[in-house]
Biopython code that builds the backbone (N, CA, C, O; Angstrom):
import numpy as np
from Bio.PDB.StructureBuilder import StructureBuilder

atoms = [
    (1, "UNK", "N", (0.077, 11.680, 20.201)),
    (1, "UNK", "CA", (0.297, 12.190, 18.865)),
    (1, "UNK", "C", (0.034, 13.696, 18.840)),
    (1, "UNK", "O", (0.761, 14.459, 18.204)),
    (2, "UNK", "N", (-1.010, 14.100, 19.540)),
    (2, "UNK", "CA", (-1.347, 15.523, 19.566)),
    (2, "UNK", "C", (-0.210, 16.320, 20.187)),
    (2, "UNK", "O", (0.201, 17.344, 19.640)),
    (3, "UNK", "N", (0.301, 15.863, 21.321)),
    (3, "UNK", "CA", (1.417, 16.548, 21.968)),
    (3, "UNK", "C", (2.682, 16.471, 21.128)),
    (3, "UNK", "O", (3.411, 17.455, 21.000)),
    (4, "UNK", "N", (2.934, 15.336, 20.573)),
    (4, "UNK", "CA", (4.193, 15.094, 19.871)),
    (4, "UNK", "C", (4.340, 15.948, 18.620)),
    (4, "UNK", "O", (5.423, 16.464, 18.342)),
    (5, "UNK", "N", (3.263, 16.099, 17.870)),
    (5, "UNK", "CA", (3.370, 16.775, 16.584)),
    (5, "UNK", "C", (2.739, 18.156, 16.558)),
    (5, "UNK", "O", (2.371, 18.654, 15.494)),
    (6, "UNK", "N", (2.614, 18.776, 17.723)),
    (6, "UNK", "CA", (2.278, 20.189, 17.786)),
    (6, "UNK", "C", (0.825, 20.557, 17.623)),
    (6, "UNK", "O", (0.526, 21.666, 17.179)),
    (7, "UNK", "N", (-0.093, 19.668, 17.967)),
    (7, "UNK", "CA", (-1.510, 20.012, 17.863)),
    (7, "UNK", "C", (-1.995, 20.741, 19.112)),
    (7, "UNK", "O", (-3.109, 21.263, 19.133)),
    (8, "UNK", "N", (-1.178, 20.778, 20.135)),
    (8, "UNK", "CA", (-1.466, 21.528, 21.360)),
    (8, "UNK", "C", (-0.234, 22.349, 21.702)),
    (8, "UNK", "O", (0.778, 22.284, 21.004)),
    (9, "UNK", "N", (-0.320, 23.101, 22.748)),
    (9, "UNK", "CA", (0.807, 23.905, 23.232)),
    (9, "UNK", "C", (1.290, 24.893, 22.171)),
    (9, "UNK", "O", (2.493, 25.030, 21.947)),
    (10, "UNK", "N", (0.367, 25.567, 21.532)),
    (10, "UNK", "CA", (0.726, 26.603, 20.568)),
    (10, "UNK", "C", (1.316, 26.081, 19.276)),
    (10, "UNK", "O", (2.031, 26.815, 18.594)),
    (11, "UNK", "N", (1.043, 24.846, 18.921)),
    (11, "UNK", "CA", (1.540, 24.302, 17.663)),
    (11, "UNK", "C", (2.991, 23.876, 17.702)),
    (11, "UNK", "O", (3.589, 23.608, 16.660)),
    (12, "UNK", "N", (3.565, 23.811, 18.892)),
    (12, "UNK", "CA", (4.980, 23.459, 19.023)),
    (12, "UNK", "C", (5.141, 21.950, 19.211)),
    (12, "UNK", "O", (4.505, 21.356, 20.082)),
    (13, "UNK", "N", (5.984, 21.345, 18.400)),
    (13, "UNK", "CA", (6.256, 19.917, 18.555)),
    (13, "UNK", "C", (7.039, 19.692, 19.836)),
    (13, "UNK", "O", (7.848, 20.526, 20.243)),
    (14, "UNK", "N", (6.786, 18.547, 20.468)),
    (14, "UNK", "CA", (7.480, 18.232, 21.713)),
    (14, "UNK", "C", (8.272, 16.948, 21.544)),
    (14, "UNK", "O", (7.887, 16.061, 20.783)),
    (15, "UNK", "N", (9.367, 16.860, 22.252)),
    (15, "UNK", "CA", (10.215, 15.680, 22.185)),
    (15, "UNK", "C", (9.615, 14.555, 23.011)),
    (15, "UNK", "O", (8.863, 14.784, 23.958)),
    (16, "UNK", "N", (9.966, 13.337, 22.629)),
    (16, "UNK", "CA", (9.465, 12.170, 23.355)),
    (16, "UNK", "C", (9.851, 12.230, 24.825)),
    (16, "UNK", "O", (9.052, 11.860, 25.685)),
    (17, "UNK", "N", (11.042, 12.683, 25.127)),
    (17, "UNK", "CA", (11.469, 12.724, 26.533)),
    (17, "UNK", "C", (10.655, 13.729, 27.341)),
    (17, "UNK", "O", (10.424, 13.516, 28.531)),
    (18, "UNK", "N", (10.214, 14.831, 26.709)),
    (18, "UNK", "CA", (9.364, 15.805, 27.403)),
    (18, "UNK", "C", (8.008, 15.184, 27.739)),
    (18, "UNK", "O", (7.491, 15.352, 28.843)),
    (19, "UNK", "N", (7.450, 14.473, 26.780)),
    (19, "UNK", "CA", (6.155, 13.820, 26.989)),
    (19, "UNK", "C", (6.292, 12.726, 28.047)),
    (19, "UNK", "O", (5.421, 12.577, 28.905)),
    (20, "UNK", "N", (7.383, 11.964, 27.988)),
    (20, "UNK", "CA", (7.626, 10.896, 28.960)),
    (20, "UNK", "C", (7.707, 11.459, 30.374)),
    (20, "UNK", "O", (7.127, 10.902, 31.306)),
    (21, "UNK", "N", (8.421, 12.549, 30.526)),
    (21, "UNK", "CA", (8.563, 13.164, 31.852)),
    (21, "UNK", "C", (7.208, 13.633, 32.373)),
    (21, "UNK", "O", (6.882, 13.428, 33.542)),
    (22, "UNK", "N", (6.423, 14.261, 31.506)),
    (22, "UNK", "CA", (5.102, 14.760, 31.895)),
    (22, "UNK", "C", (4.177, 13.623, 32.329)),
    (22, "UNK", "O", (3.413, 13.769, 33.283)),
    (23, "UNK", "N", (4.250, 12.490, 31.627)),
    (23, "UNK", "CA", (3.366, 11.361, 31.917)),
    (23, "UNK", "C", (3.941, 10.384, 32.944)),
    (23, "UNK", "O", (3.238, 9.492, 33.419)),
    (24, "UNK", "N", (5.214, 10.556, 33.283)),
    (24, "UNK", "CA", (5.844, 9.665, 34.251)),
    (24, "UNK", "C", (6.130, 8.280, 33.703)),
    (24, "UNK", "O", (6.044, 7.288, 34.428)),
    (25, "UNK", "N", (6.472, 8.211, 32.415)),
    (25, "UNK", "CA", (6.811, 6.943, 31.770)),
    (25, "UNK", "C", (8.146, 7.103, 31.054)),
    (25, "UNK", "O", (8.674, 8.212, 30.964)),
    (26, "UNK", "N", (8.694, 6.006, 30.546)),
    (26, "UNK", "CA", (9.987, 6.083, 29.864)),
    (26, "UNK", "C", (9.824, 6.629, 28.443)),
    (26, "UNK", "O", (8.743, 6.579, 27.857)),
    (27, "UNK", "N", (10.927, 7.150, 27.911)),
    (27, "UNK", "CA", (10.922, 7.655, 26.549)),
    (27, "UNK", "C", (10.671, 6.518, 25.561)),
    (27, "UNK", "O", (9.992, 6.704, 24.551)),
    (28, "UNK", "N", (11.220, 5.343, 25.857)),
    (28, "UNK", "CA", (11.015, 4.206, 24.949)),
    (28, "UNK", "C", (9.549, 3.781, 24.922)),
    (28, "UNK", "O", (9.051, 3.336, 23.887)),
    (29, "UNK", "N", (8.855, 3.915, 26.059)),
    (29, "UNK", "CA", (7.431, 3.577, 26.079)),
    (29, "UNK", "C", (6.641, 4.589, 25.246)),
    (29, "UNK", "O", (5.701, 4.216, 24.543)),
    (30, "UNK", "N", (7.020, 5.862, 25.323)),
    (30, "UNK", "CA", (6.382, 6.885, 24.482)),
    (30, "UNK", "C", (6.600, 6.527, 23.014)),
    (30, "UNK", "O", (5.690, 6.660, 22.195)),
    (31, "UNK", "N", (7.801, 6.075, 22.690)),
    (31, "UNK", "CA", (8.112, 5.688, 21.315)),
    (31, "UNK", "C", (7.229, 4.531, 20.851)),
    (31, "UNK", "O", (6.726, 4.544, 19.727)),
    (32, "UNK", "N", (7.041, 3.531, 21.713)),
    (32, "UNK", "CA", (6.187, 2.386, 21.354)),
    (32, "UNK", "C", (4.738, 2.814, 21.162)),
    (32, "UNK", "O", (4.070, 2.365, 20.230)),
    (33, "UNK", "N", (4.253, 3.684, 22.048)),
    (33, "UNK", "CA", (2.878, 4.184, 21.926)),
    (33, "UNK", "C", (2.723, 4.949, 20.616)),
    (33, "UNK", "O", (1.738, 4.782, 19.896)),
    (34, "UNK", "N", (3.707, 5.787, 20.322)),
    (34, "UNK", "CA", (3.679, 6.578, 19.086)),
    (34, "UNK", "C", (3.639, 5.669, 17.858)),
    (34, "UNK", "O", (2.863, 5.900, 16.930)),
    (35, "UNK", "N", (4.480, 4.639, 17.860)),
    (35, "UNK", "CA", (4.527, 3.716, 16.721)),
    (35, "UNK", "C", (3.190, 2.992, 16.546)),
    (35, "UNK", "O", (2.710, 2.841, 15.422)),
    (36, "UNK", "N", (2.585, 2.542, 17.657)),
    (36, "UNK", "CA", (1.276, 1.879, 17.572)),
    (36, "UNK", "C", (0.217, 2.830, 17.027)),
    (36, "UNK", "O", (-0.605, 2.440, 16.199)),
    (37, "UNK", "N", (0.237, 4.077, 17.491)),
    (37, "UNK", "CA", (-0.742, 5.063, 17.021)),
    (37, "UNK", "C", (-0.567, 5.325, 15.526)),
    (37, "UNK", "O", (-1.548, 5.439, 14.792)),
    (38, "UNK", "N", (0.680, 5.420, 15.083)),
    (38, "UNK", "CA", (0.937, 5.636, 13.662)),
    (38, "UNK", "C", (0.437, 4.460, 12.831)),
    (38, "UNK", "O", (-0.126, 4.656, 11.754)),
    (39, "UNK", "N", (0.639, 3.242, 13.322)),
    (39, "UNK", "CA", (0.166, 2.060, 12.595)),
    (39, "UNK", "C", (-1.360, 2.036, 12.533)),
    (39, "UNK", "O", (-1.929, 1.675, 11.503)),
    (40, "UNK", "N", (-2.023, 2.413, 13.618)),
    (40, "UNK", "CA", (-3.486, 2.467, 13.611)),
    (40, "UNK", "C", (-3.974, 3.485, 12.589)),
    (40, "UNK", "O", (-4.912, 3.218, 11.838)),
    (41, "UNK", "N", (-3.334, 4.653, 12.562)),
    (41, "UNK", "CA", (-3.711, 5.674, 11.582)),
    (41, "UNK", "C", (-3.483, 5.169, 10.160)),
    (41, "UNK", "O", (-4.317, 5.375, 9.278)),
    (42, "UNK", "N", (-2.354, 4.510, 9.947)),
    (42, "UNK", "CA", (-2.035, 3.977, 8.628)),
    (42, "UNK", "C", (-3.099, 2.973, 8.180)),
    (42, "UNK", "O", (-3.573, 3.028, 7.045)),
    (43, "UNK", "N", (-3.475, 2.049, 9.083)),
    (43, "UNK", "CA", (-4.473, 1.039, 8.729)),
    (43, "UNK", "C", (-5.838, 1.669, 8.468)),
    (43, "UNK", "O", (-6.546, 1.244, 7.555)),
    (44, "UNK", "N", (-6.214, 2.665, 9.247)),
    (44, "UNK", "CA", (-7.489, 3.348, 9.011)),
    (44, "UNK", "C", (-7.474, 4.061, 7.664)),
    (44, "UNK", "O", (-8.454, 4.016, 6.921)),
    (45, "UNK", "N", (-6.361, 4.718, 7.353)),
    (45, "UNK", "CA", (-6.229, 5.391, 6.066)),
    (45, "UNK", "C", (-6.322, 4.379, 4.933)),
    (45, "UNK", "O", (-6.982, 4.621, 3.923)),
    (46, "UNK", "N", (-5.649, 3.235, 5.113)),
    (46, "UNK", "CA", (-5.658, 2.195, 4.095)),
    (46, "UNK", "C", (-7.073, 1.654, 3.881)),
    (46, "UNK", "O", (-7.486, 1.449, 2.740)),
    (47, "UNK", "N", (-7.823, 1.421, 4.968)),
    (47, "UNK", "CA", (-9.209, 0.954, 4.841)),
    (47, "UNK", "C", (-10.057, 1.995, 4.118)),
    (47, "UNK", "O", (-10.879, 1.643, 3.271)),
    (48, "UNK", "N", (-9.867, 3.267, 4.443)),
    (48, "UNK", "CA", (-10.621, 4.342, 3.795)),
    (48, "UNK", "C", (-10.296, 4.384, 2.309)),
    (48, "UNK", "O", (-11.187, 4.526, 1.471)),
    (49, "UNK", "N", (-9.005, 4.258, 1.989)),
    (49, "UNK", "CA", (-8.571, 4.296, 0.592)),
    (49, "UNK", "C", (-9.204, 3.152, -0.193)),
    (49, "UNK", "O", (-9.696, 3.360, -1.302)),
    (50, "UNK", "N", (-9.195, 1.960, 0.366)),
    (50, "UNK", "CA", (-9.796, 0.804, -0.304)),
    (50, "UNK", "C", (-11.294, 1.018, -0.471)),
    (50, "UNK", "O", (-11.849, 0.726, -1.531)),
    (51, "UNK", "N", (-11.956, 1.531, 0.575)),
    (51, "UNK", "CA", (-13.399, 1.780, 0.520)),
    (51, "UNK", "C", (-13.737, 2.776, -0.590)),
    (51, "UNK", "O", (-14.673, 2.547, -1.355)),
    (52, "UNK", "N", (-12.991, 3.875, -0.686)),
    (52, "UNK", "CA", (-13.296, 4.883, -1.709)),
    (52, "UNK", "C", (-12.965, 4.370, -3.103)),
    (52, "UNK", "O", (-13.645, 4.728, -4.064)),
    (53, "UNK", "N", (-11.930, 3.534, -3.234)),
    (53, "UNK", "CA", (-11.617, 2.949, -4.539)),
    (53, "UNK", "C", (-12.729, 1.999, -4.973)),
    (53, "UNK", "O", (-13.110, 1.981, -6.143)),
    (54, "UNK", "N", (-13.245, 1.218, -4.041)),
    (54, "UNK", "CA", (-14.345, 0.306, -4.365)),
    (54, "UNK", "C", (-15.584, 1.086, -4.770)),
    (54, "UNK", "O", (-16.287, 0.695, -5.701)),
    (55, "UNK", "N", (-15.858, 2.185, -4.080)),
    (55, "UNK", "CA", (-17.004, 3.025, -4.417)),
    (55, "UNK", "C", (-16.854, 3.572, -5.837)),
    (55, "UNK", "O", (-17.807, 3.561, -6.616)),
    (56, "UNK", "N", (-15.656, 4.050, -6.167)),
    (56, "UNK", "CA", (-15.405, 4.603, -7.496)),
    (56, "UNK", "C", (-15.574, 3.526, -8.564)),
    (56, "UNK", "O", (-16.089, 3.807, -9.646)),
    (57, "UNK", "N", (-15.153, 2.313, -8.279)),
    (57, "UNK", "CA", (-15.303, 1.206, -9.224)),
    (57, "UNK", "C", (-16.773, 0.928, -9.495)),
    (57, "UNK", "O", (-17.158, 0.679, -10.638)),
    (58, "UNK", "N", (-17.603, 0.968, -8.445)),
    (58, "UNK", "CA", (-19.040, 0.738, -8.624)),
    (58, "UNK", "C", (-19.677, 1.843, -9.461)),
    (58, "UNK", "O", (-20.561, 1.568, -10.274)),
    (59, "UNK", "N", (-19.247, 3.072, -9.277)),
    (59, "UNK", "CA", (-19.791, 4.193, -10.049)),
    (59, "UNK", "C", (-19.420, 4.040, -11.513)),
    (59, "UNK", "O", (-20.261, 4.245, -12.388)),
    (60, "UNK", "N", (-18.172, 3.683, -11.792)),
    (60, "UNK", "CA", (-17.728, 3.494, -13.174)),
    (60, "UNK", "C", (-18.514, 2.358, -13.815)),
    (60, "UNK", "O", (-18.970, 2.493, -14.951)),
    (61, "UNK", "N", (-18.680, 1.245, -13.114)),
    (61, "UNK", "CA", (-19.438, 0.107, -13.653)),
    (61, "UNK", "C", (-20.883, 0.505, -13.919)),
    (61, "UNK", "O", (-21.455, 0.110, -14.935)),
    (62, "UNK", "N", (-21.476, 1.275, -13.026)),
    (62, "UNK", "CA", (-22.860, 1.723, -13.198)),
    (62, "UNK", "C", (-22.971, 2.635, -14.414)),
    (62, "UNK", "O", (-23.907, 2.500, -15.202)),
    (63, "UNK", "N", (-22.021, 3.569, -14.579)),
    (63, "UNK", "CA", (-22.047, 4.482, -15.725)),
    (63, "UNK", "C", (-21.894, 3.729, -17.042)),
    (63, "UNK", "O", (-22.506, 4.110, -18.040)),
    (64, "UNK", "N", (-21.106, 2.688, -17.064)),
    (64, "UNK", "CA", (-20.911, 1.902, -18.288)),
    (64, "UNK", "C", (-22.168, 1.128, -18.658)),
    (64, "UNK", "O", (-22.386, 0.815, -19.829)),
    (65, "UNK", "N", (-22.990, 0.822, -17.672)),
    (65, "UNK", "CA", (-24.197, 0.045, -17.952)),
    (65, "UNK", "C", (-25.313, 0.906, -18.535)),
    (65, "UNK", "O", (-26.324, 0.375, -18.994)),
    (66, "UNK", "N", (-25.144, 2.215, -18.523)),
    (66, "UNK", "CA", (-26.192, 3.111, -19.047)),
    (66, "UNK", "C", (-26.220, 3.152, -20.546)),
    (66, "UNK", "O", (-27.044, 3.858, -21.128)),
]
sb = StructureBuilder()
sb.init_structure("model")
sb.init_model(0)
sb.init_chain("A")
sb.init_seg("    ")
for serial, (resi, resn, name, xyz) in enumerate(atoms, 1):
    if name == "N":
        sb.init_residue(resn, " ", resi, " ")
    sb.init_atom(name, np.array(xyz, "f"), 0.0, 1.0, " ", f" {name:<3s}", serial, name[0])
structure = sb.get_structure()
Protein backbone atom coordinates (compact mmCIF):
# COMPACT_ATOMS: atom_id res chain seq x y z
CA UNK A 1 0.00 0.00 0.00
CA UNK A 2 2.84 2.34 0.85
CA UNK A 3 4.52 1.77 -2.51
CA UNK A 4 1.29 1.75 -4.46
CA UNK A 5 -0.14 5.03 -3.22
CA UNK A 6 2.98 7.14 -3.03
CA UNK A 7 4.01 7.00 0.62
CA UNK A 8 7.58 6.23 -0.46
CA UNK A 9 9.72 7.07 -3.47
CA UNK A 10 9.13 10.81 -3.26
CA UNK A 11 5.35 10.59 -3.00
CA UNK A 12 4.99 9.07 -6.46
CA UNK A 13 2.32 6.43 -6.97
CA UNK A 14 3.54 3.22 -8.56
CA UNK A 15 1.74 0.83 -10.86
CA UNK A 16 0.95 -2.71 -9.80
CA UNK A 17 3.19 -4.10 -12.53
CA UNK A 18 6.16 -2.06 -11.23
CA UNK A 19 5.64 -3.41 -7.72
CA UNK A 20 5.18 -6.95 -9.07
CA UNK A 21 8.43 -6.77 -11.00
CA UNK A 22 10.32 -5.44 -7.96
CA UNK A 23 8.96 -8.22 -5.72
CA UNK A 24 9.17 -10.97 -8.33
CA UNK A 25 5.45 -11.79 -8.24
CA UNK A 26 2.58 -11.44 -10.71
CA UNK A 27 0.57 -8.25 -11.14
CA UNK A 28 -2.60 -10.16 -10.28
CA UNK A 29 -1.05 -11.28 -6.98
CA UNK A 30 -0.20 -7.64 -6.19
CA UNK A 31 -3.84 -6.82 -6.93
CA UNK A 32 -5.08 -9.52 -4.53
CA UNK A 33 -2.71 -8.34 -1.79
CA UNK A 34 -3.86 -4.76 -2.33
CA UNK A 35 -7.53 -5.75 -2.13
CA UNK A 36 -6.95 -7.71 1.11
CA UNK A 37 -5.07 -4.76 2.63
CA UNK A 38 -7.87 -2.38 1.67
CA UNK A 39 -10.46 -4.68 3.26
CA UNK A 40 -8.41 -4.89 6.47
CA UNK A 41 -8.18 -1.10 6.59
CA UNK A 42 -11.91 -0.81 5.93
CA UNK A 43 -12.76 -3.24 8.75
CA UNK A 44 -10.42 -1.48 11.19
CA UNK A 45 -11.97 1.87 10.28
CA UNK A 46 -15.44 0.38 10.72
CA UNK A 47 -14.54 -1.02 14.18
CA UNK A 48 -13.10 2.37 15.19
CA UNK A 49 -16.23 4.15 13.94
CA UNK A 50 -18.50 1.82 15.92
CA UNK A 51 -16.31 2.19 19.02
CA UNK A 52 -16.39 6.01 18.89
CA UNK A 53 -20.15 6.03 18.24
CA UNK A 54 -20.69 3.80 21.27
CA UNK A 55 -18.50 6.09 23.37
CA UNK A 56 -20.50 9.13 22.26
CA UNK A 57 -23.76 7.34 23.12
CA UNK A 58 -22.49 6.66 26.66
CA UNK A 59 -21.51 10.31 27.10
CA UNK A 60 -24.93 11.51 25.94
CA UNK A 61 -26.68 9.04 28.27
CA UNK A 62 -24.48 10.14 31.18
CA UNK A 63 -25.18 13.84 30.49
CA UNK A 64 -28.93 13.19 30.41
CA UNK A 65 -28.76 11.52 33.81
CA UNK A 66 -27.38 14.68 35.44
